[in-house]
LOLUM-356381 format. One record per residue (C-alpha): residue number from 1; residue in one letter; x, y, z. Coordinates in nm, 4 decimals. Layout:
N
atom i=NUM, aa=a, east=X, north=Y, up=Z
...
REM end
This chain:
412
atom i=1, aa=m, east=10.4035, north=8.8504, up=12.3590
atom i=2, aa=r, east=10.4736, north=9.2084, up=12.4636
atom i=3, aa=l, east=10.4332, north=9.4604, up=12.1824
atom i=4, aa=p, east=10.6892, north=9.7392, up=12.1360
atom i=5, aa=p, east=10.5890, north=10.0632, up=12.3140
atom i=6, aa=g, east=10.4125, north=10.3105, up=12.0891
atom i=7, aa=l, east=10.2859, north=10.0484, up=11.8452
atom i=8, aa=l, east=9.9312, north=10.0568, up=11.9862
atom i=9, aa=p, east=9.7296, north=10.3776, up=12.0338
atom i=10, aa=p, east=9.7323, north=10.4984, up=12.3961
atom i=11, aa=t, east=9.3589, north=10.5674, up=12.4428
atom i=12, aa=r, east=9.0474, north=10.3525, up=12.4115
atom i=13, aa=l, east=8.8894, north=10.5747, up=12.1459
atom i=14, aa=e, east=9.2040, north=10.5731, up=11.9325
atom i=15, aa=r, east=9.2234, north=10.1949, up=11.9590
atom i=16, aa=d, east=8.8574, north=10.1555, up=11.8652
atom i=17, aa=l, east=8.8966, north=10.3743, up=11.5577
atom i=18, aa=a, east=9.2196, north=10.1995, up=11.4612
atom i=19, aa=l, east=9.0394, north=9.8650, up=11.4803
atom i=20, aa=q, east=8.7589, north=10.0075, up=11.2664
atom i=21, aa=c, east=9.0214, north=10.1103, up=11.0111
atom i=22, aa=v, east=9.1662, north=9.7587, up=11.0020
atom i=23, aa=l, east=8.8190, north=9.6143, up=10.9442
atom i=24, aa=s, east=8.7113, north=9.8549, up=10.6689
atom i=25, aa=a, east=9.0478, north=9.8337, up=10.4912
atom i=26, aa=f, east=9.0404, north=9.4539, up=10.5135
atom i=27, aa=a, east=8.6972, north=9.4634, up=10.3475
atom i=28, aa=t, east=8.7819, north=9.6909, up=10.0568
atom i=29, aa=g, east=9.1360, north=9.5567, up=10.0178
atom i=30, aa=s, east=9.0105, north=9.2047, up=9.9576
atom i=31, aa=f, east=8.7927, north=9.3245, up=9.6689
atom i=32, aa=l, east=9.0479, north=9.5645, up=9.5200
atom i=33, aa=t, east=9.3007, north=9.2824, up=9.4850
atom i=34, aa=g, east=9.0786, north=9.0957, up=9.2423
atom i=35, aa=t, east=8.8785, north=9.3737, up=9.0744
atom i=36, aa=a, east=9.0333, north=9.3186, up=8.7320
atom i=37, aa=v, east=8.9567, north=8.9465, up=8.7435
atom i=38, aa=f, east=8.6062, north=8.9949, up=8.8847
atom i=39, aa=f, east=8.4989, north=9.2595, up=8.6349
atom i=40, aa=t, east=8.6373, north=9.0750, up=8.3330
atom i=41, aa=q, east=8.5546, north=8.7134, up=8.4216
atom i=42, aa=v, east=8.2330, north=8.7516, up=8.6244
atom i=43, aa=v, east=8.0744, north=9.0737, up=8.4946
atom i=44, aa=g, east=8.2073, north=9.0007, up=8.1439
atom i=45, aa=l, east=8.3650, north=9.3354, up=8.0586
atom i=46, aa=s, east=8.6675, north=9.4252, up=7.8503
atom i=47, aa=g, east=8.9640, north=9.6046, up=8.0007
atom i=48, aa=a, east=8.8692, north=9.9234, up=7.8170
atom i=49, aa=q, east=8.5169, north=9.9106, up=7.9603
atom i=50, aa=v, east=8.6516, north=9.8660, up=8.3117
atom i=51, aa=g, east=8.8816, north=10.1647, up=8.2658
atom i=52, aa=l, east=8.6001, north=10.3809, up=8.1317
atom i=53, aa=g, east=8.3750, north=10.2845, up=8.4221
atom i=54, aa=l, east=8.6455, north=10.3738, up=8.6735
atom i=55, aa=s, east=8.6915, north=10.7120, up=8.5047
atom i=56, aa=v, east=8.3176, north=10.7802, up=8.5248
atom i=57, aa=s, east=8.3108, north=10.6886, up=8.8933
atom i=58, aa=a, east=8.6076, north=10.9175, up=8.9604
atom i=59, aa=g, east=8.4215, north=11.2020, up=8.7921
atom i=60, aa=v, east=8.1129, north=11.1347, up=9.0044
atom i=61, aa=a, east=8.3212, north=11.1410, up=9.3226
atom i=62, aa=l, east=8.4793, north=11.4704, up=9.2210
atom i=63, aa=a, east=8.1456, north=11.6333, up=9.1323
atom i=64, aa=l, east=7.9742, north=11.5231, up=9.4544
atom i=65, aa=s, east=8.2580, north=11.5832, up=9.7001
atom i=66, aa=v, east=8.1396, north=11.9251, up=9.8192
atom i=67, aa=p, east=7.7616, north=11.8608, up=9.8085
atom i=68, aa=l, east=7.8007, north=11.5410, up=10.0104
atom i=69, aa=g, east=8.0307, north=11.7188, up=10.2538
atom i=70, aa=r, east=7.7520, north=11.9677, up=10.3153
atom i=71, aa=v, east=7.5123, north=11.6796, up=10.3823
atom i=72, aa=s, east=7.7431, north=11.5842, up=10.6688
atom i=73, aa=d, east=7.7008, north=11.9337, up=10.8125
atom i=74, aa=r, east=7.3230, north=11.9028, up=10.7849
atom i=75, aa=v, east=7.2575, north=11.5556, up=10.9261
atom i=76, aa=g, east=7.5633, north=11.4925, up=11.1421
atom i=77, aa=a, east=7.8887, north=11.3152, up=11.0642
atom i=78, aa=k, east=7.8300, north=10.9924, up=11.2568
atom i=79, aa=r, east=7.4780, north=10.9420, up=11.1222
atom i=80, aa=l, east=7.5913, north=10.9901, up=10.7613
atom i=81, aa=w, east=7.8956, north=10.7655, up=10.8154
atom i=82, aa=v, east=7.6792, north=10.4794, up=10.9435
atom i=83, aa=l, east=7.4196, north=10.5186, up=10.6678
atom i=84, aa=a, east=7.6836, north=10.5346, up=10.3935
atom i=85, aa=s, east=7.8633, north=10.2303, up=10.5370
atom i=86, aa=v, east=7.5423, north=10.0239, up=10.5253
atom i=87, aa=l, east=7.4694, north=10.1341, up=10.1684
atom i=88, aa=e, east=7.8264, north=10.0522, up=10.0692
atom i=89, aa=a, east=7.7859, north=9.6983, up=10.2048
atom i=90, aa=l, east=7.4589, north=9.6507, up=10.0145
atom i=91, aa=l, east=7.6221, north=9.7649, up=9.6906
atom i=92, aa=y, east=7.8992, north=9.5067, up=9.7330
atom i=93, aa=f, east=7.6344, north=9.2389, up=9.7861
atom i=94, aa=s, east=7.4867, north=9.3414, up=9.4507
atom i=95, aa=w, east=7.8070, north=9.2907, up=9.2486
atom i=96, aa=p, east=7.7507, north=8.9179, up=9.1708
atom i=97, aa=a, east=7.4153, north=9.0078, up=9.0125
atom i=98, aa=v, east=7.5597, north=9.2804, up=8.7880
atom i=99, aa=g, east=7.5829, north=9.2034, up=8.4194
atom i=100, aa=g, east=7.6643, north=9.4309, up=8.1284
atom i=101, aa=f, east=7.8387, north=9.7634, up=8.0957
atom i=102, aa=v, east=7.5459, north=9.9967, up=8.1723
atom i=103, aa=l, east=7.4586, north=9.8315, up=8.5024
atom i=104, aa=f, east=7.8282, north=9.8096, up=8.5896
atom i=105, aa=v, east=7.8697, north=10.1856, up=8.5449
atom i=106, aa=a, east=7.5492, north=10.2573, up=8.7400
atom i=107, aa=v, east=7.6592, north=10.0496, up=9.0398
atom i=108, aa=l, east=8.0161, north=10.1798, up=9.0262
atom i=109, aa=a, east=7.9014, north=10.5436, up=9.0093
atom i=110, aa=t, east=7.6588, north=10.4906, up=9.2982
atom i=111, aa=l, east=7.9350, north=10.3233, up=9.4976
atom i=112, aa=a, east=8.1633, north=10.6205, up=9.4279
atom i=113, aa=a, east=7.8985, north=10.8598, up=9.5618
atom i=114, aa=v, east=7.8405, north=10.6493, up=9.8729
atom i=115, aa=e, east=8.2142, north=10.6124, up=9.9414
atom i=116, aa=t, east=8.2583, north=10.9884, up=9.8995
atom i=117, aa=a, east=7.9837, north=11.0532, up=10.1544
atom i=118, aa=a, east=8.1373, north=10.8019, up=10.3963
atom i=119, aa=r, east=8.4851, north=10.9488, up=10.3534
atom i=120, aa=s, east=8.3675, north=11.3057, up=10.4140
atom i=121, aa=a, east=8.1623, north=11.2064, up=10.7191
atom i=122, aa=r, east=8.4507, north=10.9997, up=10.8551
atom i=123, aa=e, east=8.6952, north=11.2872, up=10.8306
atom i=124, aa=v, east=8.4513, north=11.5300, up=10.9927
atom i=125, aa=y, east=8.3928, north=11.2814, up=11.2748
atom i=126, aa=r, east=8.7641, north=11.2330, up=11.3361
atom i=127, aa=i, east=8.8293, north=11.6053, up=11.3519
atom i=128, aa=s, east=8.5319, north=11.6596, up=11.5826
atom i=129, aa=v, east=8.5802, north=11.3711, up=11.8245
atom i=130, aa=f, east=8.9460, north=11.4319, up=11.9153
atom i=131, aa=p, east=9.0891, north=11.7304, up=12.1007
atom i=132, aa=r, east=9.3457, north=11.9382, up=11.9208
atom i=133, aa=e, east=9.6457, north=11.7934, up=12.1044
atom i=134, aa=t, east=9.5780, north=11.4307, up=12.0074
atom i=135, aa=r, east=9.4014, north=11.4664, up=11.6714
atom i=136, aa=v, east=9.6942, north=11.4247, up=11.4301
atom i=137, aa=r, east=9.8476, north=11.1463, up=11.6361
atom i=138, aa=a, east=9.5174, north=10.9577, up=11.6301
atom i=139, aa=m, east=9.4890, north=10.9959, up=11.2533
atom i=140, aa=a, east=9.8428, north=10.8653, up=11.2131
atom i=141, aa=y, east=9.7555, north=10.5538, up=11.4122
atom i=142, aa=m, east=9.4452, north=10.5076, up=11.1978
atom i=143, aa=r, east=9.6422, north=10.5329, up=10.8752
atom i=144, aa=a, east=9.8933, north=10.2776, up=10.9999
atom i=145, aa=a, east=9.5995, north=10.0523, up=11.0884
atom i=146, aa=r, east=9.4541, north=10.0897, up=10.7394
atom i=147, aa=n, east=9.7805, north=9.9641, up=10.5938
atom i=148, aa=v, east=9.7519, north=9.6542, up=10.8115
atom i=149, aa=g, east=9.3935, north=9.6056, up=10.6955
atom i=150, aa=y, east=9.4778, north=9.6447, up=10.3277
atom i=151, aa=t, east=9.7563, north=9.3892, up=10.3630
atom i=152, aa=l, east=9.5192, north=9.1389, up=10.5234
atom i=153, aa=g, east=9.2585, north=9.2104, up=10.2571
atom i=154, aa=a, east=9.5102, north=9.1625, up=9.9792
atom i=155, aa=g, east=9.5974, north=8.8266, up=10.1309
atom i=156, aa=a, east=9.2325, north=8.7196, up=10.1380
atom i=157, aa=g, east=9.1818, north=8.8346, up=9.7806
atom i=158, aa=g, east=9.4976, north=8.6552, up=9.6787
atom i=159, aa=v, east=9.3677, north=8.3299, up=9.8245
atom i=160, aa=a, east=9.0494, north=8.3610, up=9.6169
atom i=161, aa=l, east=9.2518, north=8.4318, up=9.3033
atom i=162, aa=g, east=9.4759, north=8.1381, up=9.3827
atom i=163, aa=i, east=9.1763, north=7.9042, up=9.4017
atom i=164, aa=g, east=9.0638, north=8.0555, up=9.0745
atom i=165, aa=t, east=8.7108, north=7.9170, up=9.0535
atom i=166, aa=r, east=8.4148, north=8.1389, up=8.9720
atom i=167, aa=e, east=8.2633, north=8.0605, up=9.3122
atom i=168, aa=a, east=8.5787, north=8.1714, up=9.4948
atom i=169, aa=i, east=8.5967, north=8.4975, up=9.2983
atom i=170, aa=v, east=8.2250, north=8.5717, up=9.3516
atom i=171, aa=a, east=8.2716, north=8.5115, up=9.7248
atom i=172, aa=v, east=8.5075, north=8.8099, up=9.7540
atom i=173, aa=p, east=8.2491, north=9.0930, up=9.7170
atom i=174, aa=l, east=8.0163, north=8.8977, up=9.9453
atom i=175, aa=l, east=8.2908, north=8.8796, up=10.2092
atom i=176, aa=t, east=8.3506, north=9.2510, up=10.1586
atom i=177, aa=g, east=7.9810, north=9.3224, up=10.2127
atom i=178, aa=v, east=7.9708, north=9.1226, up=10.5371
atom i=179, aa=l, east=8.2799, north=9.2995, up=10.6701
atom i=180, aa=l, east=8.1370, north=9.6401, up=10.5763
atom i=181, aa=l, east=7.8168, north=9.5618, up=10.7672
atom i=182, aa=l, east=8.0314, north=9.4801, up=11.0704
atom i=183, aa=n, east=8.2140, north=9.8061, up=11.0071
atom i=184, aa=a, east=7.8824, north=9.9969, up=11.0077
atom i=185, aa=a, east=7.7875, north=9.8318, up=11.3367
atom i=186, aa=m, east=8.1229, north=9.9296, up=11.4858
atom i=187, aa=v, east=8.0848, north=10.2903, up=11.3700
atom i=188, aa=s, east=7.7355, north=10.3067, up=11.5203
atom i=189, aa=r, east=7.8822, north=10.2213, up=11.8621
atom i=190, aa=l, east=8.1409, north=10.4995, up=11.8552
atom i=191, aa=p, east=8.0840, north=10.8024, up=12.0801
atom i=192, aa=s, east=7.8559, north=11.0698, up=11.9419
atom i=193, aa=v, east=7.9900, north=11.4127, up=11.8543
atom i=194, aa=a, east=7.8191, north=11.7480, up=11.8767
atom i=195, aa=r, east=7.5752, north=11.7995, up=11.5926
atom i=196, aa=p, east=7.6268, north=12.1086, up=11.3785
atom i=197, aa=v, east=7.3826, north=12.3894, up=11.4363
atom i=198, aa=v, east=7.0989, north=12.3549, up=11.1867
atom i=199, aa=v, east=7.0819, north=12.6880, up=11.0087
atom i=200, aa=r, east=6.7503, north=12.8259, up=10.8964
atom i=201, aa=g, east=6.7742, north=13.0540, up=10.5981
atom i=202, aa=p, east=7.0956, north=13.1396, up=10.4121
atom i=203, aa=l, east=7.3839, north=12.9043, up=10.4758
atom i=204, aa=e, east=7.6110, north=13.2061, up=10.5083
atom i=205, aa=q, east=7.4809, north=13.2400, up=10.8652
atom i=206, aa=a, east=7.6981, north=12.9373, up=10.9412
atom i=207, aa=g, east=8.0026, north=13.1021, up=10.7900
atom i=208, aa=p, east=8.1109, north=13.1480, up=10.4279
atom i=209, aa=a, east=8.1351, north=12.8361, up=10.2125
atom i=210, aa=a, east=8.4746, north=12.6699, up=10.1819
atom i=211, aa=y, east=8.5136, north=12.7615, up=9.8146
atom i=212, aa=r, east=8.5088, north=13.1280, up=9.9217
atom i=213, aa=n, east=8.8324, north=13.0687, up=10.1079
atom i=214, aa=p, east=9.0703, north=13.0793, up=9.8085
atom i=215, aa=g, east=9.3770, north=13.0012, up=10.0167
atom i=216, aa=f, east=9.2169, north=12.6798, up=10.1399
atom i=217, aa=v, east=9.1118, north=12.5802, up=9.7875
atom i=218, aa=v, east=9.4655, north=12.6334, up=9.6554
atom i=219, aa=l, east=9.6088, north=12.4468, up=9.9539
atom i=220, aa=a, east=9.3735, north=12.1535, up=9.8849
atom i=221, aa=l, east=9.5014, north=12.1366, up=9.5277
atom i=222, aa=c, east=9.8636, north=12.1553, up=9.6458
atom i=223, aa=n, east=9.7931, north=11.8721, up=9.8884
atom i=224, aa=g, east=9.6500, north=11.6716, up=9.5997
atom i=225, aa=v, east=9.9654, north=11.7316, up=9.3960
atom i=226, aa=l, east=10.1903, north=11.6206, up=9.6819
atom i=227, aa=g, east=9.9553, north=11.3253, up=9.7328
atom i=228, aa=s, east=10.0488, north=11.2090, up=9.3838
atom i=229, aa=n, east=10.3236, north=11.0124, up=9.5592
atom i=230, aa=q, east=10.0599, north=10.7365, up=9.5442
atom i=231, aa=v, east=10.0688, north=10.7509, up=9.1647
atom i=232, aa=l, east=10.4447, north=10.7007, up=9.1727
atom i=233, aa=l, east=10.4166, north=10.4151, up=9.4214
atom i=234, aa=n, east=10.1298, north=10.2261, up=9.2605
atom i=235, aa=v, east=10.1494, north=10.3124, up=8.8891
atom i=236, aa=v, east=10.4718, north=10.4712, up=8.7681
atom i=237, aa=v, east=10.7350, north=10.2771, up=8.9614
atom i=238, aa=p, east=10.5891, north=9.9326, up=8.8714
atom i=239, aa=l, east=10.5686, north=10.0279, up=8.5017
atom i=240, aa=w, east=10.9149, north=10.1863, up=8.5109
atom i=241, aa=l, east=11.0661, north=9.8777, up=8.6763
atom i=242, aa=v, east=10.9125, north=9.6415, up=8.4216
atom i=243, aa=e, east=10.9711, north=9.8455, up=8.1050
atom i=244, aa=r, east=11.2828, north=10.0552, up=8.1698
atom i=245, aa=t, east=11.5063, north=9.8608, up=8.4105
atom i=246, aa=d, east=11.6637, north=9.5176, up=8.4286
atom i=247, aa=a, east=11.5392, north=9.4559, up=8.7843
atom i=248, aa=p, east=11.3379, north=9.1350, up=8.8364
atom i=249, aa=q, east=10.9609, north=9.1810, up=8.8491
atom i=250, aa=t, east=10.9508, north=8.9939, up=9.1798
atom i=251, aa=l, east=11.1160, north=9.3019, up=9.3321
atom i=252, aa=l, east=10.7766, north=9.4735, up=9.3140
atom i=253, aa=a, east=10.6420, north=9.2551, up=9.5939
atom i=254, aa=w, east=10.9353, north=9.3517, up=9.8149
atom i=255, aa=l, east=10.8900, north=9.7201, up=9.7331
atom i=256, aa=f, east=10.5204, north=9.7151, up=9.8213
atom i=257, aa=g, east=10.6014, north=9.5218, up=10.1371
atom i=258, aa=t, east=10.8634, north=9.7793, up=10.2348
atom i=259, aa=n, east=10.6123, north=10.0600, up=10.1852
atom i=260, aa=t, east=10.3542, north=9.8873, up=10.4046
atom i=261, aa=v, east=10.5992, north=9.8094, up=10.6846
atom i=262, aa=l, east=10.7373, north=10.1654, up=10.6879
atom i=263, aa=a, east=10.3867, north=10.3126, up=10.6891
atom i=264, aa=v, east=10.2880, north=10.0971, up=10.9866
atom i=265, aa=l, east=10.6056, north=10.1618, up=11.1843
atom i=266, aa=l, east=10.6823, north=10.5257, up=11.1013
atom i=267, aa=q, east=10.3543, north=10.7072, up=11.0271
atom i=268, aa=v, east=10.2993, north=10.8124, up=11.3893
atom i=269, aa=r, east=10.6588, north=10.9317, up=11.4221
atom i=270, aa=a, east=10.6392, north=11.1236, up=11.0937
atom i=271, aa=s, east=10.3246, north=11.3023, up=11.2109
atom i=272, aa=r, east=10.4783, north=11.4521, up=11.5250
atom i=273, aa=g, east=10.4527, north=11.8280, up=11.5288
atom i=274, aa=s, east=10.2064, north=11.8465, up=11.2401
atom i=275, aa=d, east=9.9158, north=11.9467, up=11.4638
atom i=276, aa=t, east=9.9876, north=12.3156, up=11.3968
atom i=277, aa=v, east=9.9968, north=12.5067, up=11.0687
atom i=278, aa=a, east=10.3693, north=12.5722, up=11.1101
atom i=279, aa=g, east=10.4322, north=12.2041, up=11.1819
atom i=280, aa=a, east=10.2236, north=12.0965, up=10.8831
atom i=281, aa=l, east=10.4223, north=12.3310, up=10.6587
atom i=282, aa=r, east=10.7444, north=12.1794, up=10.7896
atom i=283, aa=a, east=10.6100, north=11.8347, up=10.6958
atom i=284, aa=v, east=10.5262, north=11.9709, up=10.3486
atom i=285, aa=r, east=10.8876, north=12.0772, up=10.3030
atom i=286, aa=w, east=11.0136, north=11.7349, up=10.4082
atom i=287, aa=s, east=10.7641, north=11.5699, up=10.1748
atom i=288, aa=g, east=10.8791, north=11.7878, up=9.8853
atom i=289, aa=w, east=11.2453, north=11.7080, up=9.9428
atom i=290, aa=a, east=11.1727, north=11.3359, up=9.9681
atom i=291, aa=f, east=10.9695, north=11.3551, up=9.6451
atom i=292, aa=v, east=11.2618, north=11.5195, up=9.4644
atom i=293, aa=a, east=11.5129, north=11.2696, up=9.6023
atom i=294, aa=s, east=11.2991, north=10.9803, up=9.4843
atom i=295, aa=c, east=11.2662, north=11.1197, up=9.1317
atom i=296, aa=l, east=11.6410, north=11.1795, up=9.1162
atom i=297, aa=v, east=11.7289, north=10.8258, up=9.2249
atom i=298, aa=l, east=11.4671, north=10.6508, up=9.0118
atom i=299, aa=s, east=11.5551, north=10.8467, up=8.6977
atom i=300, aa=v, east=11.9027, north=10.6885, up=8.6705
atom i=301, aa=t, east=11.7940, north=10.3259, up=8.7107
atom i=302, aa=h, east=11.7364, north=10.2806, up=8.3367
atom i=303, aa=e, east=12.1151, north=10.3074, up=8.2931
atom i=304, aa=t, east=12.2221, north=10.0829, up=8.5807
atom i=305, aa=a, east=12.2361, north=9.7051, up=8.5966
atom i=306, aa=g, east=12.1987, north=9.4150, up=8.8382
atom i=307, aa=w, east=12.2173, north=9.4792, up=9.2081
atom i=308, aa=v, east=12.2791, north=9.8509, up=9.1539
atom i=309, aa=s, east=11.9370, north=9.8827, up=8.9897
atom i=310, aa=i, east=11.7748, north=9.6838, up=9.2679
atom i=311, aa=a, east=11.9368, north=9.8951, up=9.5399
atom i=312, aa=l, east=11.8496, north=10.2267, up=9.3728
atom i=313, aa=l, east=11.4889, north=10.1223, up=9.3109
atom i=314, aa=w, east=11.4585, north=10.0285, up=9.6760
atom i=315, aa=v, east=11.6069, north=10.3627, up=9.7861
atom i=316, aa=g, east=11.3704, north=10.5442, up=9.5519
atom i=317, aa=h, east=11.0756, north=10.3574, up=9.6968
atom i=318, aa=v, east=11.1829, north=10.4351, up=10.0536
atom i=319, aa=t, east=11.2161, north=10.8064, up=9.9786
atom i=320, aa=i, east=10.8776, north=10.8275, up=9.8066
atom i=321, aa=t, east=10.7338, north=10.6461, up=10.1098
atom i=322, aa=g, east=10.8833, north=10.9241, up=10.3207
atom i=323, aa=a, east=10.7102, north=11.1779, up=10.0965
atom i=324, aa=e, east=10.3846, north=10.9869, up=10.1531
atom i=325, aa=l, east=10.4173, north=10.9827, up=10.5331
atom i=326, aa=w, east=10.5007, north=11.3535, up=10.5642
atom i=327, aa=q, east=10.2335, north=11.4564, up=10.3150
atom i=328, aa=s, east=9.9703, north=11.2602, up=10.5067
atom i=329, aa=a, east=10.0745, north=11.4241, up=10.8326
atom i=330, aa=a, east=10.0598, north=11.7707, up=10.6778
atom i=331, aa=s, east=9.7204, north=11.6971, up=10.5264
atom i=332, aa=w, east=9.5673, north=11.6122, up=10.8646
atom i=333, aa=g, east=9.7119, north=11.9240, up=11.0242
atom i=334, aa=f, east=9.5869, north=12.1546, up=10.7497
atom i=335, aa=a, east=9.2414, north=11.9957, up=10.7274
atom i=336, aa=a, east=9.1853, north=12.0371, up=11.1007
atom i=337, aa=e, east=9.3543, north=12.3701, up=11.1650
atom i=338, aa=l, east=9.2425, north=12.5588, up=10.8533
atom i=339, aa=s, east=8.8787, north=12.4461, up=10.8374
atom i=340, aa=d, east=8.5925, north=12.6570, up=10.9631
atom i=341, aa=h, east=8.4478, north=12.4297, up=11.2321
atom i=342, aa=r, east=8.1005, north=12.5671, up=11.1680
atom i=343, aa=r, east=8.1167, north=12.4024, up=10.8239
atom i=344, aa=l, east=8.3495, north=12.1078, up=10.8674
atom i=345, aa=g, east=8.1728, north=11.8913, up=10.6108
atom i=346, aa=d, east=8.1858, north=12.1653, up=10.3504
atom i=347, aa=y, east=8.5570, north=12.2165, up=10.4121
atom i=348, aa=q, east=8.6339, north=11.8431, up=10.4067
atom i=349, aa=g, east=8.4466, north=11.8165, up=10.0774
atom i=350, aa=v, east=8.6721, north=12.0806, up=9.9239
atom i=351, aa=w, east=8.9767, north=11.9175, up=10.0812
atom i=352, aa=g, east=8.8835, north=11.5823, up=9.9326
atom i=353, aa=m, east=8.8531, north=11.7335, up=9.5861
atom i=354, aa=g, east=9.2280, north=11.7906, up=9.5800
atom i=355, aa=m, east=9.2966, north=11.4190, up=9.6168
atom i=356, aa=q, east=9.0302, north=11.3312, up=9.3610
atom i=357, aa=v, east=9.1849, north=11.5660, up=9.1047
atom i=358, aa=e, east=9.5164, north=11.3925, up=9.1729
atom i=359, aa=a, east=9.3658, north=11.0509, up=9.1017
atom i=360, aa=i, east=9.2214, north=11.1711, up=8.7710
atom i=361, aa=a, east=9.5036, north=11.3868, up=8.6358
atom i=362, aa=f, east=9.8341, north=11.2377, up=8.7414
atom i=363, aa=p, east=9.8408, north=10.8693, up=8.6408
atom i=364, aa=a, east=9.8452, north=10.9527, up=8.2695
atom i=365, aa=l, east=10.0677, north=11.2599, up=8.3110
atom i=366, aa=y, east=10.3345, north=11.0968, up=8.5264
atom i=367, aa=t, east=10.3361, north=10.7781, up=8.3209
atom i=368, aa=f, east=10.3935, north=10.9803, up=8.0044
atom i=369, aa=l, east=10.6651, north=11.1962, up=8.1610
atom i=370, aa=a, east=10.8581, north=10.9055, up=8.3132
atom i=371, aa=l, east=10.8251, north=10.6386, up=8.0449
atom i=372, aa=e, east=10.8138, north=10.8518, up=7.7291
atom i=373, aa=v, east=11.0192, north=11.1602, up=7.8162
atom i=374, aa=g, east=11.2689, north=10.9882, up=8.0442
atom i=375, aa=t, east=11.5126, north=11.1792, up=8.2657
atom i=376, aa=p, east=11.3762, north=11.5272, up=8.1784
atom i=377, aa=g, east=11.0305, north=11.3885, up=8.2540
atom i=378, aa=w, east=11.1389, north=11.2790, up=8.6003
atom i=379, aa=a, east=11.2774, north=11.6301, up=8.6525
atom i=380, aa=l, east=10.9389, north=11.7753, up=8.5562
atom i=381, aa=i, east=10.7634, north=11.5443, up=8.8029
atom i=382, aa=a, east=10.9983, north=11.6638, up=9.0765
atom i=383, aa=g, east=10.9388, north=12.0251, up=8.9696
atom i=384, aa=i, east=10.5618, north=11.9784, up=8.9995
atom i=385, aa=a, east=10.6042, north=11.8533, up=9.3569
atom i=386, aa=v, east=10.8409, north=12.1373, up=9.4487
atom i=387, aa=t, east=10.5975, north=12.3937, up=9.3084
atom i=388, aa=a, east=10.3152, north=12.2494, up=9.5176
atom i=389, aa=a, east=10.5312, north=12.2536, up=9.8314
atom i=390, aa=v, east=10.6341, north=12.6162, up=9.7709
atom i=391, aa=v, east=10.2819, north=12.7402, up=9.6917
atom i=392, aa=s, east=10.1452, north=12.5638, up=10.0021
atom i=393, aa=h, east=10.3124, north=12.8217, up=10.2261
atom i=394, aa=p, east=10.1388, north=13.1404, up=10.1021
atom i=395, aa=a, east=9.8165, north=12.9427, up=10.0484
atom i=396, aa=a, east=9.8142, north=12.8321, up=10.4132
atom i=397, aa=g, east=9.8745, north=13.1888, up=10.5245
atom i=398, aa=a, east=9.5891, north=13.3158, up=10.3072
atom i=399, aa=a, east=9.3553, north=13.0452, up=10.4394
atom i=400, aa=q, east=9.4425, north=13.1367, up=10.7973
atom i=401, aa=r, east=9.3818, north=13.5075, up=10.7387
atom i=402, aa=h, east=9.0448, north=13.4331, up=10.5768
atom i=403, aa=l, east=8.9308, north=13.2368, up=10.8817
atom i=404, aa=e, east=9.0384, north=13.5211, up=11.1090
atom i=405, aa=r, east=8.8409, north=13.7727, up=10.8994
atom i=406, aa=v, east=8.5176, north=13.5698, up=10.9143
atom i=407, aa=g, east=8.5542, north=13.4904, up=11.2826
atom i=408, aa=a, east=8.5712, north=13.1154, up=11.2278
atom i=409, aa=p, east=8.6252, north=12.8757, up=11.5176
atom i=410, aa=v, east=8.9231, north=12.6629, up=11.4134
atom i=411, aa=g, east=9.1386, north=12.3896, up=11.5598
atom i=412, aa=r, east=8.9559, north=12.3516, up=11.8903
REM end
């Protein structure tokens, strides 16, 4: 069967990295589907304990984002990526032996640190291995591939949950571990990239640290705010549909399916032009408008009924998916074009902090605003997104001027 043109990446390296994304997302997606069941039925925890453990792990990831990014600068992105991938697999193998809250938190916090290291190294590698003209396009293909992998993983996890036996549920983290070992092997076979210059003495000889670029720090936080579209997609909209509308709960499956299909089909198209700062800012504006449109449409569905509710919820989900696609494209452009390439790991660590702050702060805030405050709350959510989109423009300019002042090699 002949695939539609543009569906597959055009170069061997892009295809290899897209396949790696499918594999790693398949691995983690299979476990994520059944985490609640595994932690409560196998590890023996309460829901509150699981939530507390996840909060601790999120805090660990936030605290270690920059230090682990700097490790990538020291040892090399590919080497750290492979090492972290192997450690991640070993930690998944350990899950069936975990019992009790203390050990659960210890393993989860260690896993958060390892995943943070792998994520930072992966992003540094992707920026380094691709030339400027193909970098954002390649990342768009990889994100589309991750959506395919997560869907396959969710299916595998769903099969285990459907069987329902303890053995089937315990098999999921073991499957994840095996797939992550294969992922590590695949990463090890990728082309090498130039190692950063090992600096003797003060790190400032390699250029000022990322946190000394205030425009970049602010831009990272703005990106995290706009990235809160994931909170709407995965937390707020499902709760809103169930508690505040008359739409059938089965609609959720169709909404998630729509999001996945659109991400696979349209992410590359949405990323076009975002390989420059000006293009990334244009994508930010589109993301902001889509965010506002989604909030506006979703806010009225508590007063509608029947097919009108279903149609409006679907439109709201499509528009927030648009916000997701444009925000992702802008994020790749900013991270590559406004990082000092002498300290890519350091800069990617700071960039990742924005998304980690989003994961910690916004689920509770947006849930409260939408479900408890109602229509004015949805307006506040939209206002938060608009503020982030507006502030991104002067922040990007300030980050660019800082790099020019310190003589940083950028883009490349």
